[in-house]
MARFI-899113 format. One record per residue: residue number from 1; residue in one letter; x, y, z of N, C-alpha, C in turn. Coordinates in pm, whole numbers, plus 50000, padded with zeros to 5 digits. Layout:
    n  res   n.c1   n.c2   n.c3  ca.c1  ca.c2  ca.c3   c.c1   c.c2   c.c3
  NUM    a      X      Y      Z      X      Y      Z      X      Y      Z
...
end
This chain:
    n  res   n.c1   n.c2   n.c3  ca.c1  ca.c2  ca.c3   c.c1   c.c2   c.c3
    1    m  49327  46633  50415  49289  46677  50283  49344  46579  50180
    2    s  49268  46566  50074  49314  46477  49969  49418  46548  49883
    3    e  49493  46470  49810  49597  46529  49725  49538  46615  49614
    4    s  49419  46581  49568  49359  46662  49463  49322  46801  49514
    5    m  49291  46813  49643  49259  46943  49699  49385  47028  49716
    6    l  49496  46963  49739  49621  47035  49759  49693  47067  49630
    7    a  49664  46995  49525  49731  47017  49397  49683  47148  49334
    8    v  49772  47213  49263  49737  47337  49194  49659  47301  49069
    9    h  49545  47364  49057  49460  47338  48941  49524  47401  48817
   10    p  49529  47330  48704  49595  47385  48585  49526  47508  48528
   11    h  49401  47530  48563  49328  47646  48511  49302  47749  48621
   12    a  49393  47755  48717  49377  47849  48829  49383  47993  48777
   13    v  49308  48078  48840  49306  48218  48801  49438  48282  48841
   14    k  49506  48343  48746  49635  48405  48774  49624  48555  48790
   15    h  49534  48616  48719  49525  48762  48722  49387  48808  48767
   16    g  49323  48729  48850  49192  48767  48902  49205  48873  49009
   17    r  49096  48932  49047  49096  49036  49148  49046  48976  49279
   18    f  49124  48997  49385  49088  48947  49517  48968  49024  49569
   19    v  48873  48954  49626  48758  49017  49690  48749  48961  49831
   20    a  48755  49051  49930  48751  49009  50070  48610  48967  50109
   21    a  48601  48896  50219  48471  48845  50265  48381  48956  50319
   22    t  48440  49063  50373  48360  49173  50426  48397  49303  50355
   23    e  48308  49399  50364  48336  49528  50302  48455  49598  50369
   24    e  48464  49587  50501  48576  49647  50574  48708  49582  50532
   25    g  48705  49451  50514  48824  49380  50470  48866  49422  50330
   26    q  48769  49445  50244  48798  49489  50107  48859  49629  50107
   27    v  48805  49716  50191  48859  49852  50200  49004  49848  50246
   28    e  49032  49771  50350  49169  49761  50401  49262  49698  50298
   29    f  49214  49597  50227  49295  49534  50123  49330  49635  50014
   30    e  49233  49713  49968  49260  49809  49862  49353  49921  49909
   31    r  49340  49962  50035  49434  50062  50088  49576  50006  50092
   32    q  49589  49879  50128  49722  49816  50129  49779  49809  49988
   33    v  49696  49781  49891  49742  49780  49751  49792  49918  49713
   34    g  49720  50023  49753  49763  50160  49725  49897  50191  49791
   35    r  49913  50149  49916  50042  50170  49984  50154  50098  49911
   36    n  50126  49976  49867  50229  49901  49795  50264  49967  49663
   37    l  50166  50023  49594  50193  50093  49469  50286  50212  49495
   38    y  50260  50286  49600  50346  50401  49633  50488  50353  49663
   39    r  50500  50249  49742  50632  50200  49781  50711  50146  49662
   40    r  50642  50103  49559  50710  50055  49438  50733  50166  49337
   41    g  50700  50289  49374  50727  50403  49288  50627  50425  49176
   42    k  50511  50366  49188  50408  50381  49086  50335  50514  49105
   43    p  50287  50575  48999  50215  50702  49012  50075  50681  49071
   44    l  50018  50789  49121  49883  50784  49178  49781  50738  49074
   45    s  49807  50764  48950  49713  50725  48843  49700  50574  48828
   46    e  49789  50497  48889  49780  50351  48884  49671  50298  48977
   47    c  49626  50380  49071  49521  50338  49165  49389  50327  49090
   48    r  49317  50217  49115  49193  50189  49043  49068  50218  49124
   49    s  49085  50257  49250  48968  50289  49333  49006  50401  49429
   50    d  48905  50460  49490  48929  50566  49588  49004  50512  49709
   51    d  48977  50389  49747  49046  50331  49862  49193  50307  49832
   52    m  49224  50266  49710  49364  50251  49671  49434  50386  49675
   53    a  49368  50489  49621  49425  50623  49622  49447  50672  49764
   54    a  49353  50642  49853  49368  50682  49993  49489  50614  50056
   55    g  49512  50489  50026  49629  50418  50077  49758  50476  50021
   56    w  49758  50511  49892  49875  50570  49827  49908  50704  49892
   57    i  49806  50787  49912  49826  50920  49970  49872  50908  50116
   58    a  49817  50812  50189  49858  50791  50329  50004  50750  50336
   59    a  50049  50665  50245  50189  50622  50243  50280  50739  50208
   60    e  50237  50823  50114  50315  50940  50078  50327  51035  50198
   61    r  50216  51057  50266  50215  51146  50383  50305  51091  50494
   62    a  50299  50960  50518  50382  50899  50621  50530  50915  50587
   63    g  50565  50902  50459  50703  50921  50417  50749  51065  50435
   64    a  50662  51159  50400  50697  51301  50417  50712  51334  50565
   65    d  50623  51283  50649  50632  51307  50793  50762  51252  50850
   66    a  50800  51132  50808  50924  51071  50856  51045  51154  50811
   67    y  51041  51202  50687  51151  51283  50635  51166  51412  50716
   68    y  51055  51483  50736  51062  51609  50810  51100  51587  50956
   69    r  51055  51476  51016  51093  51444  51153  51245  51423  51164
   70    c  51302  51353  51066  51447  51331  51066  51523  51462  51042
   71    m  51474  51546  50952  51541  51673  50925  51536  51764  51048
   72    k  51425  51762  51119  51413  51843  51239  51508  51793  51347
   73    a  51524  51663  51359  51614  51605  51460  51760  51638  51428
   74    q  51793  51651  51301  51931  51680  51261  51961  51830  51256
   75    a  51858  51910  51266  51877  52055  51255  51963  52107  51368
   76    s  52042  52205  51337  52129  52267  51435  52047  52355  51529
   77    t  52083  52354  51656  52013  52438  51753  52082  52574  51770
   78    s  52196  52594  51705  52265  52723  51718  52198  52829  51631
   79    e  52211  52952  51672  52149  53062  51598  52244  53113  51490
   80    v  52186  53165  51385  52266  53225  51278  52308  53364  51320
   81    m  52436  53396  51296  52486  53528  51336  52478  53625  51223
end
C-alpha cells in the first residue's frame, strides 16, 4: 500500500454512523451498541433503534440472571426455625 492510503485523511468522518455490509451484520452491530450502552450505565432511552434496545434489554437480563444465580449459590440450605 502506498503511504497516502495509510495516512489519515484530514477530513475523515469522526461522528459518522457505521453501516455493516449485510443486514444481519447491522443488526448484530446495533445490538452490541445497545449492550455497550447498558454496560456504561446509559438509560434505555439512549437507544436509537429497536435492535439497540434489544441489546440493552438482553444485557440487563443477563446481569439480573447472573445476580440471582450468585444469590442462589450463596443461600443457606438450613431451614428457619
